[in-house]
N, C-alpha and C positions, 0 to 999 in steps of 0.2 A: 589599572581598570581595563580589561580587556574589550575588544570590539564586540564580543558577544554580550557582555554586561551593558554596554553602551547602548544597544539596540534592543528596544523592547519586543520586537518580532522574534529575535533569537532567544531572548529571555523566556518568552511565553512558549515557544516551541519546545524548549527543554522542560518546562512545567508540563506540557501536554504529554511528551514522551515519558516523563516520570510517572505520570498518572496511568499511562498504557502499561508501563512495566509493572506497575502496582497491582493493577486490577485485570490485566489480561483481555481475552476476548478474541474472536476471529477477525480476519482482515476486514470484513464487511463492516462491522460496527466500528472498528478503530478508524477505518477510512472516512466514514461518515463523520465521526466526532472531529477529526482532524480538519475536515473541510469546513465544519461549522465554525471551528475556533479561528481558523485562518481567513475565512471569508467575512466573519465578523470584524476582524482586525482591518481587513482591506476596506470594508464599507465605512468604518469609523474613519480611517485616515483619509479617504478621498472626499468624505462628506466635509471634513475640516480643510483639507488642502484645495479641494474644488478642482482636481485634476482629472477626474473621470466620473462616470456615472456608477453609483453604488450598485451592488447586485440585488439587494433587498430593500435598503433604507432609502427613504425619500429625504432630500436635502432639508435640514432644519434651519430656520433663519438665524443669523447671528443676532445677538442682543446688544444694544447700545454700541455697536461697532466694535465690541470687544472680541478679538479673535480666539476661538477656543484653542487650548493646547493640543497639539498633534499627539504628542507622547502620552498625554492623559487620556485622550480619546482611545488610543490604542491599547494601553494598559486596562482601561476599564472594560472594554469590549472583550478581550481575552478572559479577564477575571470572570466576568458575568457568564460567558459562554462556558468556561470550565466549571464553574460552581454549579451551573444547572446539569451538565453533562456527567459530572462526577460528584454528586452530593455527599458521598461519604469521605471526601477529601477537603481539606481547609487550604485555601488558596490565599488567605489574609496575609500571611507573612511574604508570599510572593509579591503580592500587590504593594505591600509596605516597602520592600526592597526595591521595586521598579519606581515606585514613587519618590523614594529618598535619593534615588541617583539623579533626579532632575535638579536637585539642589534648589538654590535660590533663584535660578534663572527663569523659573516658571512661577508666576504669582499665583495666589489662590483663586481669584475670579476665573482666569483663563482655565485653570486646572479643573474647578468645578463644571465649568461649561464643557470642557472636553470630556469629562466623565460622564455627563449626562448625554452627550452624542455617542460614546462608546456604549453605554447601556442601551440606548435606543437601537444601536447597530446590531448588538447582539440579540436583542429581542426580536428584531425584524428577521434576522436569519433563522433564529429558532422557530419563528412563527412560520416562515417560508417551509421549513422542513416538517413542521407538524402534520401528521398525516400523510407521509411520504411512502407509507407501506413498510417501514423498517420494524414497526411493532408486530406485525403479522407474523406468526411462526408456525405454520402448518406442520405436522410431521411428514417425514420422508419415508415412503414405503419402498424398501429395496426390492428389486426384480431379481430373483436368483436364476438369471439366465447367463450363460457364459459370455464374459465381456463386460457385463453390467457391473457398476460399482456396488459394493457391499462393505460394511464396517469392517475396519481393520484393527479393532481394539483401542482406538483412540477417542472413542465416544461416539455418539449419535451424529448423523449427517448434520453439518454446520451451515445454517442460513439457505435452506433450500429454496426459499421464497425470494432471494436478494436480486435475482434477475429481473423481478417485477418492481422493485423499489423506483421511485420517481427519481430519474437522473438529474444531475445539476445543469448540464448542457446538451446532452444527447436527446434525441427525440424519444427514444425507448432504449431499454437495455439490449435489444437485439439489432440496433442500427447498423452495427459492423460486424454481425455475427460470421464468422468464417465457415467454410465448408467444414463437414466432419472429416475425422482422419481418413486419408486415402479416398475422400469423397464417397465413403461408404454410408449408406443410408440405414443399415441395420448391422447388429452384432454378427450374425452369421457371415454376412458379406466381408466384414472387416477382419474377423479372426481367420478366414479361410485365405487371406491374401499373404504373399511374400513380404509385403510392406509391414504388416503387423508383426510377422516372425522376426524381421530384422530390428524393428523397434524393441521388442521384448528381449532379444538375445543380446542386444547391446547393454540394456541396463541390467540384465542378469549378469553379465560379465564384469561391467565397470561400477555398479552400484551396490553390489553385495557386501555385506560386513566383512567377509573374508576374501574379497576380491584380490588375486594376485596380478591383475592386468591394470589396476588403477594406480597411477603415479603418486608419490608424495605431494606433488603440487596439486593434482586433482582432489586428493583428500582433503588438502588445506583449503581449496576453493569451496568443497561441500560444506565444510563446517564454518567457513568465513561468513557465507551467505545464508546459514541455516538458523535464522533468528527464531525459529519455532520449535526448537529441540526441547525445551523446558515446558512445553505445552501452553504458553501464554502469547502465542501468535503475534509477533512483533514485526512483520516484514515491512510495513510503511515507515517504521522508524528509523531503519537505515538509510533509506532514501532521504529523510529529512537531515540526517546527520551529514550526508554527502553534500546535500544543498547548502548547509551551514558552512562546510569547509570551503566550497567554491565561493560562497558569499564573501567570506572573510578574505580569501585571496584576491578577489576582485574589488573589495572595498566599496560594496554596493551600499547605497543611502538607505534610510528608514523607508522612503516611498518605494524605492526600487525593491526592497526586501518584502515589503508587506504585499506587493503585487506578485512577485516571484513565488513566494511561499503559498499565496493563496492559489495560483495557477497549478503548482505542483500538487496541492492538496485536493483540489477540484478535479483535476485530470486523474489522480489516483483513486478518488471516490467513484468517478464514473467508469474509470477502467475495472474496478472491482465489480461494479453492477454488470458491466459487460461480460466479464469473465465468468461470472456466477450464472448470467444467462446461458452461456455456453455449456457450463459444466451440468446444469440441472434441467434446462428447458429445450435443449436442441435435439433431443432424441437419441443421442449417444451419451450415456453417463458412464464414461469409461472407468473400468476398475483399475486399481493401482497396480503397480508392477508386482508387489508382493502377492496379490490375489492372482495375477496372471501366471506367476511362476508356481504358486501353491495348488493351482487348480488347472495345470497344464493339459491334463488328459481330457478336460471338458472343451478344450478349444478347437478339436478336431484336427490338429497338426499330426500327421503320422509320425511315429517315432519319438515324440516329444513326452518326457516322462516329468510328472510333477516332483517337486523337491520341497518337501515340507520343511526342511532344515534351513533353507535360504532365508536370510534376513537383510533387509536393506541397511545401508550403513547408518541410516537415522536411527536404527535400533541397535545402539552400540553396547559395549559391555560396562559402561560406567554408571549405569543406573537409569539412563534415559532409554525409552521406548516409544517411539512416536512416529505415526504416519498421518498426514493431514486427513481429517475426517470429512472428505468431500471428494467428488470425482476428479479424475486426473486431467482430462482434457477440458479447457486449456489450462496451462500453469498459471496460477494466480500470481507466484513470485515473477514470472517472465512477463505477465501483462502489466504489473505495476513497474517493473523495471523499464519496460519499452515506453510507458506513458512518461515516467520521470526522465529518461534520457532524452526524448523528443521534446518535453517541455523546457528542459535546461537548454537545448540546442536552439530552439526557437527564440527563448528569451534573450539569450546572450548572443545570438547571431553567429554561433560557432559551435563545432562539435569537439574539436581538438583542443580540450582544456585538461592539462595534466593535473592529477590530485593524487594524494595519499590518504588511506583510511583504514580504520581499525574496526573491530567488532566487539560486541559485548557477549556474543555466544560463549558459553563456558568452555567450549572445545577449541576455541581459536583466540582466546585472550592473549593480547600481546602480538598478535600477527598483524603485520602491516602490509597491505597490498597496494601497488601503485598501478595507476591507469593513465593512459595517454589521451583518452576521449571519454565521453558520456557513452557512445555506443559500445565501446570495449568493456566498460563496466557492466552495462546492461546484459550484454551477450554472455559474459562470464557469469553473472548471476542466474541467467536463464540455463545455461549448460550445467551449472553446479547442481541442479536438481537431479540430473541423470546420475551424476556421481554420488549424490546422497542416496540414490535408490528409490526415490519416490515419484519420478516422472519419467516419461519417455521424451525422446528428442522432438518428437512432433508436438507435444505439449508446449515445449520451449519456443519452438518456432512460431507456432499459432498464437501464443501469448504475446510474444514480442511485436508481431505484426498487429494484432488487435490493440495492444497498448499504444502504439505509434499512431494508429488511426484515431483512436479516442482523443490522444493529446493534440493532434492537429485541429480537431473539431473544437475542443475546448478553447484553445489558443485563438483560434479565428472567430469565435462567436462570444466570448465571455471575457470580463474584466479589461475592457479596452480603455 
């Protein structure tokens, strides 16, 4: 029996990722669901262990001095949260498997009392997130001005309201909002700058489907991190997989895992809110590189010709054709990567942790990439979006900084 199956946090994280892969959705709704599941497990665990103050649950009293089952509480919290968030999926088998692994070492009464705490924890977290603004979905009206985002064939603008969703730890989605690209306060000023010209030219040369400058390793990086090429938007899942790998390497306990995964999930949920604030609410809803190339004549750069045939690497020849349906600045991938890496560094007290990872992206199955630190992995993730042709480097840099700031705030103020 592996360490993953022994630990209910890892077991239920795998169930969460399976649900995400099956149902899809944008990073916004996925990160919210992940935070609900993992914070519910955290609340259940600390309510039993009395090691910290839960996020939403109030401590229930022990009855007759019988201590509730820690594992039972965690299992039930995850089960209750998942079945509420994904009503079309059946998690009963997963609960039975998790319970059966406890064997005879957990007696029925502690198990029942633990399950009651787990249910209460999930309900408390779900209640806390009720009315958080995530259900509001106003239409996005694209402004057909040079530089402004417009649909790229991958659907309508995804979650344009998400920057206004109630954060988990931040005071608001704009708490750490960065300056616009090159400090430009309007599209005309940005597009007239040499900075913008260099940004576009780089991704035009390195991120095109037919690029002659991109190296084989850079192409591998692009697809390794491109969890969204099949249209089901799975960026948070890869970071959870890397968290699992490091957890097993470090031999973390159940209580350590329940806090680590909850911190990672909460940081990524708030990082997504912060990134979407920048994308839609900061005044510069920056168009994607393919729009910049296709409409080059509109940007006012002398001697620049549009190239209607240019396609990003994300639109490859094997049947996939995808560009994220939301503005480019800042990169959501980079923001999540920065939040993940900073959380891991803060929790473990070190950055230089070596690990190897694979991906489930259909273009890079079987590929194994090795990293010497969390920072290295996050920076490669961010840079890979340039090679994929869907982001500028300024999107990557701004996203990494934003994610790190969010993670530091979450770590300092929640789940202590």
